[in-house]
MARBA-3410 file (N, C-alpha, C, O; in Angstrom, 1 decimal):
254
96.7,-22.6,53.0,95.7,-21.6,52.0,96.0,-20.1,51.9,96.3,-19.6,53.0 ~ 96.1,-19.4,51.1,95.9,-18.1,50.6,94.7,-17.6,50.8,93.8,-18.3,50.5 ~ 94.3,-16.6,51.3,93.2,-15.7,50.9,91.5,-16.1,51.3,91.6,-16.9,52.2 ~ 90.5,-15.9,51.1,89.5,-16.4,51.3,89.0,-17.6,50.6,89.5,-17.7,49.4 ~ 88.3,-18.3,50.8,87.5,-19.4,50.4,86.0,-19.1,49.5,85.1,-18.3,49.9
86.0,-19.6,48.7,84.7,-19.7,47.8,83.7,-19.5,49.1,83.0,-18.5,49.1 ~ 83.5,-20.2,49.9,82.3,-20.2,50.9,82.4,-18.6,51.5,81.4,-17.9,51.6 ~ 83.4,-18.3,51.7,83.7,-16.8,53.0,83.3,-16.0,51.7,82.4,-15.2,51.8 ~ 83.9,-16.0,50.4,83.5,-14.9,49.4,81.7,-15.1,49.1,81.1,-14.3,48.4 ~ 81.2,-16.0,49.7,79.8,-16.2,49.6,79.2,-15.4,50.5,78.3,-14.5,50.1
79.5,-15.5,51.8,79.3,-15.2,52.9,79.2,-13.8,53.0,78.2,-13.3,53.5 ~ 80.5,-13.1,52.5,80.6,-12.1,52.4,79.9,-11.2,51.5,79.6,-10.0,51.9 ~ 79.5,-11.6,50.5,78.4,-11.1,49.3,76.5,-11.2,50.1,75.6,-10.4,50.1 ~ 76.6,-12.3,50.4,75.3,-12.0,51.2,75.1,-11.0,52.2,74.2,-10.2,52.1 ~ 76.1,-11.1,53.2,75.9,-10.1,53.8,76.1,-8.2,53.5,75.7,-7.2,54.1
76.6,-8.4,52.6,76.8,-7.2,51.4,75.5,-6.9,50.6,75.1,-5.8,50.4 ~ 74.8,-8.0,50.1,73.3,-7.8,50.1,72.3,-7.4,50.8,71.5,-6.7,50.3 ~ 72.3,-7.6,51.7,71.5,-7.5,53.0,71.5,-6.1,53.1,70.6,-5.3,53.0 ~ 73.1,-5.7,53.3,73.1,-4.3,53.7,72.6,-3.3,52.6,71.8,-2.4,52.7 ~ 73.3,-3.7,51.5,73.1,-2.6,50.3,71.6,-2.5,50.2,71.1,-1.3,50.3
70.8,-3.7,50.2,69.1,-3.3,49.6,68.6,-2.8,51.1,67.6,-2.1,51.0 ~ 69.0,-2.9,52.3,68.7,-1.8,53.4,68.8,-0.5,52.7,67.8,0.2,52.7 ~ 69.9,-0.1,52.2,70.0,1.2,52.1,69.3,1.7,50.7,68.9,2.9,50.6 ~ 69.2,0.7,49.6,68.4,0.7,48.9,66.8,1.4,49.1,66.2,2.3,48.7 ~ 66.4,0.4,50.0,64.9,0.8,50.5,64.7,2.1,51.3,63.7,2.8,51.5
65.9,2.1,51.7,65.8,3.4,52.7,66.1,4.8,51.7,65.6,5.9,52.0 ~ 66.7,4.8,50.8,66.9,6.3,49.9,65.9,6.0,48.5,65.8,7.0,47.8 ~ 65.3,5.1,48.1,64.5,5.1,46.8,63.3,4.2,46.8,62.4,4.2,46.0 ~ 63.4,3.5,47.8,62.0,2.8,47.9,62.0,1.7,47.0,61.0,1.0,47.2 ~ 62.9,1.2,45.8,62.9,0.3,45.0,64.1,-0.7,45.4,65.2,-0.2,45.6
63.9,-1.8,45.4,64.8,-2.6,46.0,65.2,-3.5,44.9,64.4,-4.0,44.2 ~ 66.6,-3.7,44.7,67.3,-4.5,43.5,67.0,-5.9,43.7,66.0,-6.3,44.3 ~ 68.0,-6.7,43.0,67.7,-8.4,43.4,67.6,-8.6,44.3,68.5,-8.2,45.0 ~ 66.7,-9.5,44.9,67.1,-10.2,46.3,66.7,-11.6,46.1,65.6,-12.1,45.7 ~ 67.7,-12.2,46.5,67.6,-13.8,46.1,67.0,-14.1,45.0,65.9,-14.7,44.9
67.9,-13.6,43.8,67.6,-14.3,42.8,66.2,-13.7,41.8,65.9,-13.9,40.6 ~ 65.6,-12.9,42.7,64.4,-12.4,41.6,64.0,-11.1,41.8,64.0,-10.7,42.9 ~ 63.8,-10.4,41.1,63.3,-8.8,41.3,62.1,-8.4,42.2,61.0,-9.0,42.1 ~ 62.3,-7.4,43.0,60.7,-7.5,43.7,61.0,-5.8,44.1,62.1,-5.2,44.3 ~ 59.5,-5.4,44.0,59.1,-3.7,44.3,58.8,-4.0,45.5,58.4,-5.0,46.0
59.1,-3.0,46.2,58.6,-2.9,47.5,58.2,-1.2,47.7,58.9,-0.3,47.2 ~ 57.0,-1.2,48.3,56.2,0.2,48.4,56.2,0.3,49.6,55.8,-0.8,50.2 ~ 56.6,1.4,50.4,56.6,1.6,51.8,54.9,2.1,51.9,54.2,2.7,51.1 ~ 54.4,1.7,53.2,53.3,2.5,53.4,53.7,4.2,54.0,52.8,4.9,54.4 ~ 54.7,4.6,54.2,55.1,6.0,55.1,54.6,6.7,53.4,54.7,6.2,52.3
54.0,7.9,53.8,53.6,8.8,52.9,55.1,10.0,52.1,55.9,10.7,52.6 ~ 54.7,9.8,50.9,55.6,10.5,50.1,57.3,9.8,50.3,58.4,10.4,50.5 ~ 57.1,8.6,50.0,58.4,7.8,50.2,58.7,6.7,49.0,58.4,5.6,49.4 ~ 59.2,6.8,48.0,60.1,6.2,47.2,59.5,6.7,45.5,58.8,7.7,45.3 ~ 60.0,5.9,44.6,59.9,6.4,43.6,58.4,6.3,42.9,57.8,7.1,42.3
58.1,4.9,43.4,56.8,4.6,42.8,55.5,6.1,43.0,54.8,6.7,42.1 ~ 55.6,6.1,44.5,55.0,7.2,44.9,54.8,8.9,44.4,54.0,9.7,44.3 ~ 56.4,8.7,44.3,56.5,10.1,43.9,56.0,10.4,42.0,55.9,11.5,41.4 ~ 55.9,9.3,41.6,55.4,9.7,39.8,53.9,9.2,40.0,53.4,9.0,38.9 ~ 53.1,8.8,40.9,52.1,9.1,41.0,51.7,10.4,41.8,50.5,10.8,41.7
52.0,10.6,42.2,52.0,12.5,43.0,51.9,13.2,41.7,51.1,14.0,41.3 ~ 52.8,12.8,41.0,53.4,13.5,39.9,52.2,13.4,39.0,52.1,14.4,38.2 ~ 51.3,12.6,38.8,50.5,12.3,37.9,49.3,12.6,39.0,48.4,11.8,39.0 ~ 49.3,13.9,39.9,47.9,13.8,40.4,47.3,13.0,41.2,46.1,13.3,41.5 ~ 47.7,12.1,41.6,46.9,10.6,41.9,46.2,10.0,41.0,45.5,9.1,41.5
46.1,10.1,39.9,45.1,9.3,39.1,45.5,8.0,38.8,46.6,7.8,38.5 ~ 44.6,7.1,38.7,45.1,5.8,38.4,45.7,5.5,37.1,45.1,5.9,36.2 ~ 46.8,4.9,37.0,47.4,4.8,36.1,46.9,3.9,35.0,46.3,2.8,35.2 ~ 47.1,4.5,33.4,46.6,3.6,32.3,47.7,2.2,32.2,48.6,2.0,32.9 ~ 47.2,1.4,31.1,48.4,0.6,31.0,49.5,1.2,30.1,50.4,0.4,29.9
49.8,2.4,29.5,50.9,2.6,29.3,51.9,3.5,30.4,53.1,3.6,30.4 ~ 50.9,4.3,31.3,51.5,4.8,32.2,52.3,3.8,33.1,53.5,3.8,33.2 ~ 51.5,2.9,33.7,52.3,1.7,34.7,53.3,1.3,33.8,54.5,1.5,34.2 ~ 53.1,0.8,32.4,54.2,0.2,31.9,55.2,1.4,31.7,56.3,0.8,31.6 ~ 55.3,2.3,31.7,56.1,3.6,31.8,56.8,3.5,33.1,58.0,3.7,33.1
56.3,3.3,34.3,56.7,3.6,35.8,57.8,2.3,35.8,59.0,2.5,36.1 ~ 57.1,0.9,35.5,57.9,-0.2,35.5,59.0,-0.1,35.0,59.9,-0.6,35.6 ~ 59.2,0.7,33.4,60.6,0.7,32.8,61.4,1.9,33.7,62.6,1.9,33.8 ~ 60.8,2.8,34.3,61.4,4.0,34.8,62.3,3.2,36.2,63.4,3.6,36.6 ~ 61.5,2.2,36.9,61.9,1.2,38.1,63.0,0.7,37.7,64.1,0.9,38.3
63.0,-0.3,36.3,64.0,-1.3,35.7,65.3,-0.2,35.9,66.1,-0.4,36.8 ~ 65.2,0.8,35.0,66.3,1.6,35.0,67.3,2.0,36.2,68.5,2.0,36.3 ~ 66.1,2.5,37.1,66.7,3.0,38.2,67.3,1.4,39.4,68.0,1.5,40.4 ~ 66.8,0.3,39.0,67.5,-1.0,39.7,68.6,-1.3,38.9,69.6,-1.8,39.4 ~ 68.5,-1.1,37.4,69.8,-1.5,37.0,71.0,-0.5,37.5,72.0,-1.2,37.9
71.1,0.9,37.7,72.1,1.3,38.2,72.2,0.9,39.4,73.4,0.7,39.5 ~ 71.6,0.5,40.7,71.6,0.1,41.7,72.2,-1.4,42.0,73.0,-1.7,42.9 ~ 71.7,-2.1,41.1,72.6,-3.6,40.7,74.0,-3.2,40.2,74.9,-3.6,40.9 ~ 74.5,-2.3,39.1,75.9,-2.2,39.1,76.8,-1.7,40.1,77.9,-2.1,40.3 ~ 76.1,-0.4,41.0,76.6,-0.2,42.1,76.9,-1.3,43.3,77.9,-1.2,44.0
76.1,-2.2,43.4,76.2,-3.4,44.3,77.1,-4.3,43.7,77.8,-5.0,44.4 ~ 77.1,-4.4,42.6,78.1,-5.7,41.7,79.3,-5.0,42.4,80.2,-5.7,42.9 ~ 79.4,-3.8,42.3,81.3,-2.7,42.5,81.2,-2.8,44.2,82.3,-2.5,44.7 ~ 80.6,-2.9,44.9,80.8,-2.7,46.2,81.3,-4.2,46.7,82.1,-4.4,47.6 ~ 80.5,-5.2,46.0,80.5,-6.8,46.6,82.0,-7.0,46.1,82.7,-7.4,47.0
82.5,-6.8,44.9,83.8,-6.9,44.6,84.8,-6.4,45.0,85.8,-7.0,45.2 ~ 84.5,-4.8,45.4,85.6,-4.1,46.0,85.9,-4.7,47.7,86.8,-4.6,48.4 ~ 84.7,-5.3,47.7,85.1,-5.8,49.6,85.5,-6.8,49.7,86.2,-7.3,50.7 ~ 85.1,-7.6,48.4,85.5,-9.5,48.7,87.6,-9.4,48.3,88.6,-10.1,48.7 ~ 87.6,-8.6,47.5,88.7,-8.0,47.0,90.0,-7.5,48.0,91.1,-7.9,47.8
89.3,-6.6,49.0,90.3,-5.9,49.8,90.2,-6.8,51.2,91.0,-6.5,52.1 ~ 89.1,-7.7,51.4,89.2,-8.6,52.4,90.0,-9.9,52.0,90.6,-10.7,52.7 ~ 89.8,-10.0,50.9,91.1,-11.5,50.1,92.2,-11.2,50.4,93.0,-12.0,50.8 ~ 92.6,-9.6,50.0,93.9,-9.1,50.1,94.4,-9.2,51.6,95.5,-9.6,51.8 ~ 93.5,-8.7,52.6,94.1,-8.5,53.9,94.1,-10.1,54.5,94.7,-10.3,55.6
93.5,-10.9,54.1,93.4,-12.6,54.7,95.3,-13.0,53.9,96.3,-13.2,54.5 ~ 95.2,-12.9,52.9,96.4,-13.2,52.3,97.8,-12.2,53.0,99.0,-12.6,53.0 ~ 97.5,-11.1,53.4,98.7,-10.2,53.7,99.2,-11.1,55.2,100.3,-11.5,55.6 ~ 97.9,-11.1,55.8,97.6,-11.7,57.8,98.4,-13.0,57.2,99.6,-12.9,57.5 ~ 98.1,-14.1,56.6,98.9,-15.4,56.5,100.5,-15.0,56.2,101.4,-15.1,56.9
100.4,-14.4,55.1,102.0,-13.9,55.1,102.6,-13.4,56.4,103.7,-13.8,56.8 ~ 102.1,-12.7,56.9,102.9,-12.3,58.2,102.5,-13.1,59.6,102.7,-12.7,60.8 ~ 101.9,-14.2,59.2,101.8,-14.7,60.1,100.9,-14.6,61.5,101.0,-15.2,62.6 ~ 99.9,-13.6,61.0,98.9,-12.7,61.8,97.6,-13.2,62.0,97.2,-13.9,61.1 ~ 96.6,-12.9,63.1,95.2,-13.1,62.5,94.6,-12.3,62.0,95.2,-11.2,62.0
93.4,-12.5,61.2,92.6,-11.1,60.7,91.7,-10.8,61.6,90.8,-11.6,61.7 ~ 91.6,-10.1,62.0,90.8,-9.4,62.9,89.1,-9.0,62.3,89.0,-8.5,61.3 ~ 88.1,-9.4,63.1,86.7,-8.9,63.0,87.0,-7.3,62.8,86.5,-6.9,61.7 ~ 87.4,-6.7,63.2,87.7,-5.1,63.4,88.1,-4.8,62.0,87.4,-4.0,61.4 ~ 89.4,-5.3,61.3,89.9,-4.9,60.1,88.6,-5.4,59.1,88.0,-4.5,58.5
88.2,-6.4,59.0,87.0,-6.6,58.5,85.8,-5.3,58.2,85.3,-4.7,57.3 ~ 85.6,-5.3,59.6,84.2,-4.3,59.6,85.1,-2.8,58.9,84.9,-2.3,57.8 ~ 85.8,-2.5,59.6,86.1,-1.3,58.7,86.2,-1.4,57.2,85.6,-0.6,56.5 ~ 86.9,-2.1,56.8,86.5,-2.7,55.0,85.3,-2.6,54.6,85.0,-2.2,53.5 ~ 84.5,-3.1,55.5,83.1,-3.2,54.9,82.1,-1.8,55.2,81.1,-1.4,54.5
82.5,-1.2,56.2,82.2,0.2,56.5,82.8,1.0,55.4,82.1,1.8,54.9 ~ 83.9,0.9,55.1,84.3,2.0,54.1,83.7,1.7,52.7,83.0,2.6,52.3 ~ 83.9,0.7,52.1,82.8,0.5,51.1,81.6,0.6,51.0,81.1,0.9,49.9 ~ 80.9,0.6,52.0,79.5,0.7,52.0,79.2,2.6,52.3,78.2,3.2,51.9 ~ 80.0,3.0,52.9,79.9,4.4,53.1,80.3,4.9,51.6,79.7,5.9,51.3
81.0,4.7,51.0,81.2,4.8,49.5,80.0,4.7,48.6,79.7,5.6,47.8 ~ 79.3,3.5,48.9,78.3,3.4,48.2,77.0,3.7,48.3,76.1,3.6,47.4 ~ 77.1,4.3,49.5,75.7,5.2,50.2,75.9,6.6,49.0,75.1,7.0,48.1 ~ 77.3,6.9,49.7,77.2,8.5,48.8,76.8,8.3,47.3,76.1,9.2,46.9 ~ 77.3,7.0,46.2,76.9,7.0,45.2,75.4,6.8,45.0,74.8,7.5,44.1
74.6,5.8,46.0,73.2,6.1,46.2,72.5,7.0,46.2,71.3,7.0,45.7 ~ 73.1,8.1,47.0,72.3,9.1,47.1,72.3,10.1,45.7,71.4,10.8,45.4 ~ 73.4,9.8,45.1,73.2,10.9,43.8,72.3,10.0,42.9,71.9,10.5,41.8 ~ 71.9,8.7,43.1,71.4,7.8,42.0,70.0,8.1,43.0,69.4,8.9,42.2 ~ 69.3,8.1,43.9,68.6,8.6,44.4,67.9,9.8,43.9,66.8,9.7,43.3
68.8,11.4,44.4,68.6,12.5,43.9,68.1,12.4,42.3,67.0,12.8,41.9 ~ 69.2,11.7,41.2,68.8,11.9,39.8,67.7,11.6,39.4,67.0,12.3,38.7 ~ 67.3,10.1,39.9,66.0,9.4,39.7,64.9,9.8,39.9,64.0,9.6,39.1 ~ 64.8,10.7,41.3,63.8,11.2,41.7,63.3,12.5,40.7,62.2,12.7,40.2 ~ 64.2,13.1,40.6,64.2,14.5,39.6,63.3,13.7,38.3,62.3,14.3,37.8
63.7,12.4,37.9,63.8,12.2,36.9,62.4,11.6,36.5,61.8,11.7,35.4 ~ 61.8,11.0,37.8,60.7,10.1,37.6,59.5,11.5,37.9,58.7,11.8,37.1 ~ 59.7,12.0,38.9,59.0,13.5,39.1,58.4,14.0,37.6,57.3,13.8,37.2 ~ 59.3,14.6,37.1,59.3,14.8,36.0,58.1,14.4,34.8,57.2,15.0,34.3 ~ 58.7,12.9,34.7,58.2,12.3,33.6,56.8,11.9,33.5,56.0,11.8,32.5
56.5,11.9,35.2,55.1,11.6,36.0,54.1,12.9,35.4,52.9,12.9,35.0 ~ 55.3,14.0,35.5,53.9,15.1,35.4,53.6,15.4,33.6,52.6,15.7,33.0 ~ 55.2,15.2,33.3,55.0,15.1,31.8,53.8,14.5,31.0,53.4,15.0,30.0 ~ 53.4,12.9,32.0,52.4,12.1,31.3,51.0,13.0,31.8,50.2,13.3,30.9 ~ 50.9,13.2,32.7,49.9,14.0,33.5,49.5,15.1,32.3,48.4,15.0,31.7
50.3,16.1,32.1,50.8,17.0,31.0,49.8,16.6,30.0,48.6,17.0,29.9 ~ 50.5,15.4,29.1,49.9,14.9,27.9,48.2,14.2,27.8,47.4,14.1,26.8 ~ 48.1,13.9,29.2,46.4,13.7,29.3,45.8,14.8,29.6,44.6,14.7,29.3 ~ 46.1,15.8,29.9,45.4,17.1,30.2,45.4,17.8,28.4,44.4,18.2,27.8 ~ 46.4,17.8,28.1,46.7,18.6,26.7,46.0,17.9,25.7,45.6,18.4,24.7
45.8,16.6,26.0,45.0,15.7,24.9,43.6,16.0,24.9,42.9,15.9,23.9 ~ 43.1,16.2,25.9,41.8,16.6,26.3,41.1,18.1,25.4,39.9,18.4,25.3 ~ 41.9,18.5,25.2,41.7,19.8,24.7,42.6,19.8,23.2,43.2,20.8,22.9 ~ 42.6,18.9,22.6,43.3,18.9,21.4,44.8,19.3,21.1,45.1,19.4,20.0 ~ 45.8,19.5,22.1,47.0,20.4,22.0,47.9,18.9,21.4,47.9,18.0,22.2
48.3,18.8,20.8,49.2,18.1,20.5,50.8,18.3,20.6,51.5,17.3,20.5 ~ 51.2,19.2,20.9,52.6,20.1,21.5,52.3,20.9,22.4,52.2,22.0,22.1 ~ 52.1,20.5,23.6,51.5,21.4,24.3,52.7,22.2,25.4,53.6,21.6,25.8 ~ 52.5,23.8,25.9,53.7,24.7,25.9,53.7,24.3,27.4,52.7,24.2,28.0 ~ 55.1,24.1,28.0,55.3,24.0,29.1,56.2,25.0,29.9,56.5,26.0,29.3
56.6,24.9,30.9,57.9,26.1,31.6,58.1,25.3,33.0,57.4,24.4,33.5 ~ 59.3,25.9,33.4,59.8,25.0,34.9,59.5,26.1,35.9,59.8,27.3,35.6 ~ 59.1,25.8,37.0,59.1,26.7,38.2,60.2,26.1,38.4,60.6,25.0,38.2 ~ 61.0,27.4,39.0,62.5,27.7,39.8,62.3,27.7,41.1,61.4,28.4,41.4 ~ 63.0,27.1,42.0,63.1,27.4,43.1,64.4,28.8,43.6,65.6,28.4,43.5
64.1,29.8,43.9,65.1,30.5,43.9,65.5,31.1,45.3,64.8,32.0,46.0 ~ 66.7,30.4,45.6,67.2,31.1,46.9,68.9,30.7,46.9,69.4,30.3,45.9 ~ 69.4,30.9,48.0,71.1,30.8,48.1,71.5,29.6,47.2,72.5,29.7,46.5 ~ 70.8,28.7,47.3,71.4,27.5,46.4,71.0,27.3,45.2,71.4,26.2,44.7 ~ 70.1,28.3,44.3,69.6,27.8,43.0,70.8,28.0,42.3,71.6,28.9,42.7
71.0,27.1,41.2,72.3,27.0,40.5,72.1,28.0,39.1,71.0,28.3,38.7 ~ 73.5,28.5,38.5,73.4,29.5,37.6,72.8,28.6,36.1,72.2,29.3,35.2 ~ 72.8,27.5,35.9,72.3,26.6,34.8,71.1,26.7,34.6,70.6,26.8,33.5 ~ 70.2,26.6,35.9,68.7,26.3,36.3,68.1,27.7,36.2,66.9,27.8,36.0 ~ 68.9,29.0,36.3,68.3,30.4,36.2,68.5,30.7,34.4,67.8,31.4,33.7
69.8,30.0,34.1,69.6,30.4,32.5,68.8,29.6,31.4,68.5,30.0,30.3 ~ 68.4,28.6,32.0,67.8,27.5,31.3,65.9,28.1,31.3,65.1,28.3,30.4 ~ 65.7,28.3,32.7,64.5,28.4,32.7,63.7,29.7,33.0,62.5,29.8,33.4 ~ 64.9,30.9,32.7,64.1,32.1,33.0,64.5,33.1,32.2,65.7,33.1,31.8 ~ 63.5,34.0,31.6,64.2,35.0,30.6,64.8,36.0,31.3,64.6,35.9,32.5
65.5,37.0,31.1,66.3,38.5,31.2,65.3,39.0,32.2,65.9,39.5,33.1 ~ 64.1,39.0,32.3,63.0,39.9,32.8,62.8,39.0,34.3,62.6,39.7,35.3 ~ 62.9,37.8,34.5,62.6,36.9,35.6,61.1,36.5,35.2,60.4,36.5,36.2 ~ 60.7,36.2,34.2,59.4,35.5,33.8,59.9,34.3,33.2,60.9,34.3,32.5 ~ 59.1,33.0,33.6,59.4,32.0,32.8,60.0,31.6,31.6,59.4,32.2,30.7
60.8,31.0,31.3,60.6,30.9,29.6,59.9,29.5,29.3,59.9,28.5,29.9 ~ 59.2,29.8,28.0,58.3,28.7,27.2,59.0,27.8,26.5,60.0,28.2,25.9 ~ 58.7,26.7,26.4,58.8,25.5,25.8,57.9,24.6,25.1,56.7,24.6,25.6 ~ 58.1,24.0,24.3,57.0,23.0,23.8,57.6,21.7,24.3,58.8,21.5,24.6 ~ 56.5,20.5,24.6,56.9,19.2,24.4,58.3,18.7,23.4,59.3,18.1,23.8
58.0,19.0,22.5,59.1,18.7,21.5,60.6,19.4,21.6,61.6,19.1,21.0 ~ 60.2,20.3,22.4,62.0,21.3,23.0,62.2,20.3,23.5,63.3,19.8,23.1 ~ 61.7,19.5,24.4,62.4,18.7,25.6,63.2,17.9,24.9,63.2,17.6,23.7 ~ 64.4,17.6,26.3,65.5,16.6,25.9,65.1,15.5,26.9,65.0,15.8,28.1 ~ 64.9,14.0,26.3,64.5,13.1,27.4,66.1,12.6,27.8,66.0,11.7,28.7
67.2,12.8,27.6,68.3,12.1,28.0,68.6,13.1,29.1,67.8,14.0,29.3 ~ 69.9,13.0,29.8,70.4,13.6,30.9,71.0,15.4,30.5,71.8,15.6,29.6 ~ 70.5,16.1,31.1,71.1,17.4,30.6,72.7,17.4,30.6,73.4,16.6,31.3 ~ 73.3,18.3,29.9,74.7,18.8,30.0,74.8,20.3,30.0,74.4,21.2,29.2 ~ 75.6,20.3,30.9,76.2,21.8,31.2,76.0,23.0,29.3,76.5,22.7,28.2
75.3,23.8,29.7,75.5,24.8,28.4,74.6,24.6,27.1,74.5,25.4,26.2 ~ 74.0,23.1,27.3,72.7,22.9,26.2,71.8,24.1,26.3,71.7,24.7,27.4 ~ 71.3,24.4,25.5,70.4,25.5,25.1,68.6,25.1,25.2,67.6,25.7,25.0 ~ 68.9,23.7,25.5,67.1,23.2,26.0,67.2,22.6,27.1,68.3,22.2,27.4 ~ 66.1,22.4,28.0,66.1,21.6,28.9,65.7,20.1,28.9,65.3,19.6,27.9
66.0,19.6,30.0,65.8,18.1,29.9,64.8,17.7,30.8,65.1,18.1,32.0 ~ 63.5,16.9,30.8,63.0,16.2,31.6,63.4,15.8,32.8,63.0,16.2,33.9 ~ 64.6,15.0,32.5,65.7,14.9,33.8,66.0,15.9,34.5,66.8,15.5,35.4 ~ 65.8,17.0,34.6,66.3,18.0,35.1,67.7,18.5,34.8,68.4,17.7,34.1 ~ 68.1,19.7,35.2,69.2,20.3,34.8,70.6,19.4,35.6,71.7,19.3,35.0
70.5,18.8,36.8,71.4,17.9,37.6,70.8,17.4,38.3,69.7,17.8,38.6 ~ 71.3,16.3,38.9,70.9,15.2,39.8,70.0,15.7,40.9,68.9,15.3,41.2 ~ 70.9,16.9,41.5,69.5,17.8,42.8,68.7,18.8,42.3,68.1,19.5,43.1 ~ 68.5,18.8,40.9,67.4,19.7,40.5,66.0,19.8,41.2,65.2,18.9,41.3 ~ 65.8,21.1,41.5,64.3,21.4,42.4,63.4,21.6,41.5,62.3,21.1,41.7
63.7,22.4,40.0,62.8,22.8,39.0,62.0,21.7,38.7,62.4,20.5,38.5 ~ 60.7,22.1,38.7,59.5,21.4,38.1,58.6,21.6,37.1,58.1,22.7,37.0 ~ 58.4,20.7,36.2,57.8,21.0,34.7,56.2,21.3,35.3,55.7,20.7,36.3 ~ 55.5,22.5,34.4,54.3,23.1,34.4,53.8,23.2,33.2,54.5,23.7,32.4 ~ 52.4,22.9,32.9,51.6,23.1,31.6,51.1,24.5,31.6,50.3,25.1,32.4
51.6,24.9,30.5,50.6,26.0,30.2,49.4,26.3,29.2,49.5,26.9,28.1 ~ 48.4,25.9,29.7,47.1,25.7,28.4,46.9,26.7,27.6,47.2,27.8,28.2 ~ 46.7,26.9,26.8,46.2,27.9,25.7,45.1,28.9,26.2,44.1,28.3,26.6 ~ 45.2,30.6,26.4,44.4,31.0,26.9,45.1,31.7,28.2,44.5,32.5,28.9 ~ 46.4,31.3,28.6,47.2,31.7,29.7,48.3,32.4,28.9,48.7,32.3,27.8
49.1,33.2,30.3,50.1,33.8,30.0,50.6,34.4,31.2,50.0,34.1,32.3 ~ 51.8,35.6,31.2,52.1,35.5,32.6,51.8,36.9,32.8,51.5,37.5,31.8 ~ 51.7,37.6,33.8,51.6,39.0,34.0,53.2,39.6,34.5,54.1,38.8,34.9 ~ 53.5,40.8,34.6,54.9,41.6,34.7,55.4,40.6,35.8,56.6,40.4,35.7 ~ 54.9,40.0,36.8,55.9,39.5,38.0,56.1,38.2,37.7,56.8,37.4,38.3
55.4,37.7,36.5,55.7,36.1,36.1,54.6,35.0,36.7,54.8,33.8,36.8 ~ 53.4,35.6,37.0,52.6,34.8,37.6,51.5,34.2,36.3,51.2,34.7,35.3 ~ 51.3,33.5,36.6,50.3,32.8,35.3,48.6,33.3,35.8,47.8,33.2,36.8 ~ 48.5,33.9,34.5,46.8,34.7,34.6,46.2,34.4,32.8,46.9,34.2,31.8 ~ 44.9,34.3,32.9,44.1,34.1,32.1,44.0,35.4,31.0,43.5,36.5,31.3
44.6,35.1,29.8,44.4,36.3,29.0,43.3,36.6,28.0,42.6,37.6,27.8 ~ 43.4,35.3,27.4,41.9,35.7,26.7,42.0,34.0,25.9,42.9,33.1,25.9 ~ 40.7,33.9,25.4,40.5,32.5,24.6,41.5,32.3,23.4,41.6,33.2,22.6 ~ 42.2,31.2,23.3,42.9,31.5,22.2,44.3,31.5,22.0,45.1,31.0,21.3 ~ 44.1,32.5,23.2,45.6,33.1,23.1,47.0,32.3,23.5,47.1,31.5,24.4
47.9,32.5,22.5,48.9,31.5,22.5,50.4,32.1,23.4,51.5,32.4,22.7 ~ 50.4,32.2,24.5,51.7,32.7,24.9,53.1,32.3,24.1,53.9,33.1,23.7 ~ 53.3,31.1,23.9,54.3,30.7,23.1,54.9,31.3,22.3,56.1,31.7,22.1 ~ 53.3,31.6,21.4,54.0,32.3,19.9,54.1,33.8,20.1,54.7,34.6,19.4 ~ 53.4,34.1,21.1,53.3,35.7,21.4,54.9,35.8,21.8,55.6,36.7,21.5
55.3,35.0,22.4,57.1,35.1,23.0,57.7,35.1,21.7,58.4,36.1,21.4 ~ 57.6,34.0,21.0,58.7,33.8,19.6,58.6,35.2,18.9,59.6,35.8,18.5 ~ 57.1,35.8,18.7,57.1,37.1,18.1,57.8,38.4,18.5,57.9,39.5,17.8 ~ 58.3,38.3,19.8,58.8,39.5,20.6,60.1,39.5,20.6,60.7,40.4,21.2
END
């Protein structure tokens, strides 16, 4: 007999499932498909996982039905990326071990546990790297979407149908030029946007409008609401100007 048996492939798939789900839990707190059912695990650790990140962005307010459904949709999307990556990892591992078994049979030698472990370790290392990219991108997206929904609540209370927002930029030696270009004016003050200006798709470098998903997967820029009556001083700090002051319209005139 050449290659792996179907039961052997099932055993490998089961091992990869467990390894992969552990990585998923460590990185984002949302577990993909386990034993034929979807399960969401929320850790008791503070500041852990996409659900907690969303709730924190909502200023820890109880979620209404629409917000809870939105969170469920966000997590479903994240799990979709994870499931796709997990399926690819299982396939790659099974094919490589199957190839190793065939080669060993043809050369009349035994396939060792060390050979198998090296394949699993290599493929899971690749998967973990991709998982980190997913975690970074989805964390940025969920944080900003939670903030956006909180802003929607606040602006609705004052009858602001298209609220003005800006992004706080973390300025240090690793801040990317795209974030600076998108979120800051030439004088260093924040660029102002309306909700209607924001894209809900992933940002593409060079676009002239920001995305609520962030400028890139590891984007640290945070969405903030600028209520009417407020603006910025010369240092770019928020200050109260006057009742009815519209900083967005003032910027358009300048």
